[in-house]
Backbone as ProteinMPNN parsed JSONL, in Angstrom:
{"seq_chain_A": "MLLNGTGDVIDDHDYPATTEELIDEYGDRTLELPNGSETVGDVLARLESETFEHPEDARLAVYSAVSNKAVGRVGYSDRDPTPVGSPYSPDAVSF", "coords_chain_A": {"N_chain_A": [[-9.712, -20.053, -0.824], [-8.302, -19.994, 1.487], [-7.152, -22.671, 2.383], [-6.422, -25.757, 3.997], [-7.094, -25.321, 6.632], [-6.226, -22.792, 7.356], [-7.761, -20.552, 7.469], [-9.475, -21.201, 9.656], [-7.616, -21.253, 11.769], [-6.795, -18.586, 11.818], [-9.254, -17.407, 12.432], [-9.581, -18.478, 14.95], [-7.557, -17.336, 16.492], [-6.306, -15.177, 19.087], [-7.486, -11.928, 19.471], [-6.877, -8.377, 19.866], [-4.332, -8.613, 17.307], [-1.019, -8.547, 15.998], [0.591, -8.06, 12.687], [3.133, -9.244, 12.743], [2.811, -11.129, 14.771], [0.997, -12.944, 13.599], [2.497, -13.744, 11.492], [4.589, -15.055, 12.776], [3.194, -17.093, 14.127], [1.667, -18.525, 12.052], [3.003, -18.351, 9.666], [4.29, -20.346, 8.256], [2.291, -21.825, 6.982], [0.831, -23.025, 4.085], [-0.804, -21.521, 1.419], [-2.948, -22.579, -0.965], [-3.199, -21.673, -4.309], [-4.793, -20.742, -7.421], [-2.757, -20.654, -9.364], [-0.444, -21.814, -8.281], [1.285, -21.628, -5.163], [1.761, -20.111, -2.024], [3.255, -18.995, 1.121], [1.67, -18.066, 4.189], [3.268, -16.362, 5.579], [4.808, -15.175, 3.617], [2.901, -13.777, 2.234], [1.766, -11.999, 4.196], [4.067, -10.641, 4.794], [4.233, -8.685, 2.787], [2.791, -6.57, 3.539], [2.412, -3.588, 5.463], [3.34, -3.239, 9.011], [0.709, -3.873, 11.131], [-2.086, -3.74, 13.395], [-4.515, -6.043, 13.946], [-7.931, -5.981, 14.689], [-9.937, -7.76, 14.566], [-10.747, -11.144, 13.544], [-11.831, -11.057, 10.939], [-10.549, -8.834, 9.794], [-7.909, -9.688, 9.614], [-8.181, -11.827, 7.808], [-9.062, -10.465, 5.526], [-6.792, -8.994, 5.063], [-4.853, -10.962, 4.307], [-6.186, -12.006, 1.997], [-6.074, -9.715, 0.375], [-3.447, -9.384, -0.115], [-2.226, -11.487, -1.47], [-0.364, -12.796, -4.116], [-0.164, -12.428, -7.838], [-0.517, -15.033, -8.347], [-2.909, -15.905, -7.545], [-4.885, -15.154, -9.211], [-6.544, -15.684, -12.334], [-5.777, -15.469, -15.777], [-3.413, -12.941, -15.907], [-4.297, -9.562, -16.043], [-6.582, -10.084, -17.519], [-10.078, -9.761, -18.147], [-13.436, -10.618, -18.475], [-15.418, -8.963, -18.121], [-15.189, -6.172, -18.058], [-14.16, -3.522, -20.167], [-10.816, -3.057, -21.373], [-8.99, -0.734, -19.501], [-8.224, 2.6, -20.726], [-4.822, 3.27, -21.662], [-3.84, 1.167, -20.243], [-1.331, -1.321, -19.765], [-2.086, -3.721, -20.884], [-3.851, -3.09, -22.914], [-4.945, -3.33, -26.302], [-3.013, -2.458, -29.252], [-3.628, 0.71, -30.646], [-5.483, 1.211, -33.623], [-5.618, 2.856, -36.635], [-7.857, 3.852, -39.09]], "CA_chain_A": [[-8.333, -19.842, -0.936], [-7.617, -20.285, 2.816], [-7.31, -24.07, 2.562], [-5.72, -26.523, 4.997], [-7.322, -24.844, 7.953], [-5.601, -21.508, 7.784], [-8.94, -19.565, 7.862], [-9.906, -21.508, 10.921], [-6.741, -20.807, 12.818], [-6.913, -17.146, 11.912], [-10.48, -17.014, 13.21], [-9.488, -18.871, 16.438], [-6.453, -16.649, 17.053], [-6.793, -14.147, 20.027], [-7.295, -10.54, 18.891], [-6.086, -7.85, 18.704], [-3.085, -9.375, 16.904], [-0.214, -7.855, 14.902], [0.939, -8.766, 11.43], [4.25, -10.034, 13.092], [2.309, -12.218, 15.608], [0.337, -13.856, 12.76], [3.549, -14.347, 10.753], [5.251, -15.934, 13.732], [2.304, -18.197, 14.438], [1.01, -19.143, 11.008], [3.733, -17.951, 8.555], [4.644, -21.525, 7.486], [1.13, -22.48, 6.415], [0.716, -22.847, 2.702], [-2.076, -21.204, 0.693], [-2.994, -23.17, -2.496], [-3.773, -20.698, -5.212], [-4.984, -21.36, -8.665], [-1.563, -20.645, -10.189], [0.697, -22.1, -7.467], [1.058, -21.552, -3.841], [2.677, -19.273, -1.176], [3.028, -19.124, 2.529], [1.088, -16.997, 4.859], [4.283, -15.463, 5.955], [5.242, -14.463, 2.423], [1.762, -12.854, 1.977], [1.64, -11.003, 5.18], [5.282, -9.689, 4.768], [3.975, -7.67, 1.817], [1.926, -5.489, 4.241], [3.058, -2.824, 6.626], [2.923, -3.763, 10.256], [-0.573, -3.381, 11.39], [-2.788, -4.484, 14.392], [-5.87, -6.488, 13.543], [-8.809, -6.016, 15.822], [-10.971, -8.877, 14.419], [-10.331, -12.14, 12.544], [-12.142, -10.693, 9.596], [-9.559, -7.906, 9.317], [-6.662, -10.524, 9.262], [-8.477, -12.584, 6.607], [-9.055, -9.5, 4.423], [-5.377, -8.659, 4.646], [-4.38, -12.097, 3.58], [-6.897, -11.972, 0.681], [-5.638, -8.583, -0.385], [-1.941, -9.394, -0.241], [-1.736, -12.561, -2.221], [0.265, -12.427, -5.459], [-0.839, -12.742, -9.038], [-0.798, -16.508, -8.522], [-4.344, -16.046, -7.022], [-5.851, -14.786, -10.291], [-6.393, -16.362, -13.627], [-4.806, -14.699, -16.56], [-3.127, -11.465, -15.467], [-4.784, -8.508, -16.962], [-7.823, -10.441, -18.246], [-11.382, -9.58, -17.546], [-14.403, -10.764, -19.399], [-16.525, -8.159, -17.641], [-15.079, -4.83, -18.207], [-13.238, -3.282, -21.243], [-9.451, -2.672, -20.906], [-8.9, 0.776, -19.441], [-7.295, 3.325, -21.647], [-3.523, 3.435, -21.033], [-3.364, -0.112, -19.585], [-0.375, -2.053, -20.525], [-2.738, -4.819, -21.462], [-4.687, -2.773, -23.983], [-4.398, -3.592, -27.659], [-2.55, -1.218, -29.929], [-4.652, 1.508, -31.4], [-5.453, 1.02, -35.071], [-6.297, 3.963, -37.315], [-8.371, 3.422, -40.441]], "C_chain_A": [[-7.602, -20.193, 0.345], [-7.874, -21.796, 3.182], [-6.454, -24.492, 3.777], [-5.992, -25.932, 6.384], [-6.93, -23.522, 8.317], [-6.709, -20.565, 8.217], [-9.391, -19.871, 9.262], [-8.965, -21.084, 12.033], [-6.59, -19.341, 12.868], [-8.095, -16.683, 12.701], [-10.29, -17.327, 14.617], [-8.331, -18.167, 17.131], [-7.054, -15.593, 18.115], [-6.445, -12.771, 19.453], [-7.505, -9.495, 20.075], [-4.784, -8.748, 18.542], [-2.36, -8.547, 15.889], [0.106, -8.668, 13.758], [2.178, -9.649, 11.861], [3.831, -11.209, 13.944], [1.718, -13.295, 14.673], [1.454, -14.478, 11.932], [4.252, -15.422, 11.623], [4.398, -17.231, 13.937], [1.92, -19.121, 13.259], [1.843, -19.017, 9.605], [4.211, -19.127, 7.657], [3.557, -22.259, 6.815], [1.069, -22.094, 4.944], [-0.75, -22.467, 2.133], [-1.925, -21.705, -0.762], [-3.741, -22.211, -3.244], [-3.936, -21.294, -6.617], [-3.77, -21.555, -9.604], [-0.32, -21.022, -9.355], [0.286, -22.041, -6.06], [2.128, -20.618, -3.121], [2.368, -19.388, 0.214], [2.37, -17.874, 3.016], [2.064, -15.874, 5.232], [4.68, -14.517, 4.797], [4.175, -13.384, 2.082], [1.712, -11.732, 2.94], [2.887, -10.028, 5.168], [5.161, -8.654, 3.712], [3.396, -6.378, 2.36], [2.896, -4.745, 5.243], [2.603, -3.517, 7.967], [1.634, -3.105, 10.657], [-1.142, -4.268, 12.592], [-4.183, -4.855, 13.957], [-6.746, -6.631, 14.792], [-9.707, -7.234, 15.832], [-10.427, -9.887, 13.388], [-10.747, -11.708, 11.123], [-11.099, -9.681, 9.005], [-8.236, -8.683, 8.891], [-6.994, -11.288, 8.003], [-8.444, -11.67, 5.463], [-7.655, -9.123, 4.066], [-4.699, -9.729, 3.96], [-4.985, -12.15, 2.201], [-6.26, -10.942, -0.181], [-4.206, -8.587, -0.773], [-1.384, -10.565, -1.065], [-1.227, -12.016, -3.618], [-0.624, -12.658, -6.62], [-1.084, -14.253, -9.281], [-2.325, -16.797, -8.086], [-5.265, -15.66, -8.093], [-5.615, -15.586, -11.516], [-5.393, -15.691, -14.496], [-4.623, -13.385, -16.116], [-3.554, -10.565, -16.567], [-6.059, -8.885, -17.679], [-9.045, -10.282, -17.427], [-12.377, -9.77, -18.606], [-15.564, -9.864, -18.987], [-16.411, -6.761, -18.099], [-14.028, -4.599, -19.421], [-11.857, -2.867, -20.603], [-9.345, -1.167, -20.759], [-7.848, 1.358, -20.335], [-5.95, 3.509, -20.94], [-2.992, 2.193, -20.33], [-2.294, -0.683, -20.397], [-0.897, -3.219, -21.262], [-3.681, -4.407, -22.675], [-4.064, -2.942, -25.32], [-3.851, -2.284, -28.208], [-3.624, -0.601, -30.673], [-4.467, 1.316, -32.922], [-6.237, 2.104, -35.753], [-6.752, 3.466, -38.771], [-8.425, 4.569, -41.418]], "O_chain_A": [[-6.451, -20.627, 0.323], [-8.637, -22.139, 4.084], [-5.859, -23.663, 4.465], [-5.13, -26.058, 7.254], [-7.209, -23.07, 9.427], [-6.587, -19.865, 9.222], [-9.674, -18.947, 10.023], [-9.395, -20.623, 13.09], [-6.26, -18.836, 13.941], [-8.026, -15.752, 13.504], [-10.755, -16.576, 15.474], [-8.143, -18.406, 18.324], [-8.214, -15.202, 17.981], [-5.324, -12.494, 19.027], [-8.19, -9.742, 21.067], [-4.297, -9.445, 19.432], [-2.97, -7.92, 15.024], [-0.073, -9.885, 13.8], [2.262, -10.767, 11.354], [4.474, -12.254, 13.844], [1.924, -14.48, 14.938], [1.379, -15.679, 11.672], [4.453, -16.556, 11.189], [4.939, -18.336, 13.904], [1.852, -20.339, 13.424], [1.407, -19.514, 8.567], [4.496, -18.939, 6.474], [3.824, -23.242, 6.125], [1.246, -20.923, 4.61], [-1.737, -23.138, 2.437], [-1.048, -21.367, -1.558], [-4.876, -21.91, -2.873], [-3.262, -22.269, -6.948], [-3.737, -22.431, -10.468], [0.777, -20.58, -9.698], [-0.858, -22.338, -5.715], [3.235, -20.418, -3.621], [1.277, -19.854, 0.544], [2.457, -16.802, 2.418], [1.76, -14.681, 5.208], [4.854, -13.308, 4.953], [4.501, -12.26, 1.701], [1.622, -10.578, 2.522], [2.789, -8.838, 5.468], [5.982, -7.737, 3.727], [3.486, -5.3, 1.773], [3.93, -5.22, 5.713], [1.624, -4.262, 8.003], [1.489, -1.889, 10.53], [-0.71, -5.408, 12.759], [-4.963, -3.964, 13.622], [-6.387, -7.277, 15.776], [-10.175, -7.696, 16.873], [-9.718, -9.498, 12.46], [-10.014, -12.004, 10.179], [-10.832, -9.719, 7.804], [-7.579, -8.317, 7.916], [-6.114, -11.397, 7.149], [-7.845, -12.023, 4.447], [-7.341, -8.945, 2.889], [-3.96, -9.433, 3.022], [-4.221, -12.348, 1.257], [-5.928, -11.211, -1.335], [-3.796, -7.86, -1.677], [-0.182, -10.615, -1.324], [-1.632, -10.972, -4.129], [-1.772, -13.058, -6.427], [-1.735, -14.67, -10.239], [-2.84, -17.893, -8.31], [-6.465, -15.841, -7.886], [-4.524, -16.128, -11.693], [-4.29, -15.367, -14.057], [-5.611, -12.673, -15.933], [-3.268, -10.725, -17.754], [-6.591, -8.051, -18.411], [-9.098, -10.591, -16.237], [-12.226, -9.128, -19.645], [-16.656, -10.044, -19.527], [-17.411, -6.168, -18.503], [-13.137, -5.425, -19.62], [-11.79, -2.402, -19.465], [-9.565, -0.412, -21.706], [-6.809, 0.779, -20.651], [-5.917, 3.86, -19.761], [-1.847, 2.163, -19.879], [-2.314, -0.559, -21.622], [-0.246, -3.7, -22.19], [-4.225, -5.277, -23.355], [-2.864, -2.745, -25.508], [-4.156, -1.19, -27.732], [-4.458, -1.275, -31.277], [-3.333, 1.272, -33.4], [-7.426, 2.263, -35.475], [-6.032, 2.76, -39.477], [-8.823, 4.382, -42.567]]}, "name": "protein", "num_of_chains": 1, "seq": "MLLNGTGDVIDDHDYPATTEELIDEYGDRTLELPNGSETVGDVLARLESETFEHPEDARLAVYSAVSNKAVGRVGYSDRDPTPVGSPYSPDAVSF"}
């Protein structure tokens, strides 16, 4: 997901670094996602201000804050049954 060298520049940045510093430095970089794209700035702006001690922390923050453009069909999983009460679960049928 971190295409166009974004992962490399995050790794090469000096740490510790704050969310704001990363937005200022790399916020205009585009992340190409399966269903569109968004900027690093938009992604990190979803998070509270935080200080990242290591590049791995910053990468994880970016991974965890991308929108649903980063997933296939929203609410779809071929691995687990739909949880009870989920808005994606089918209507109950009584026989």
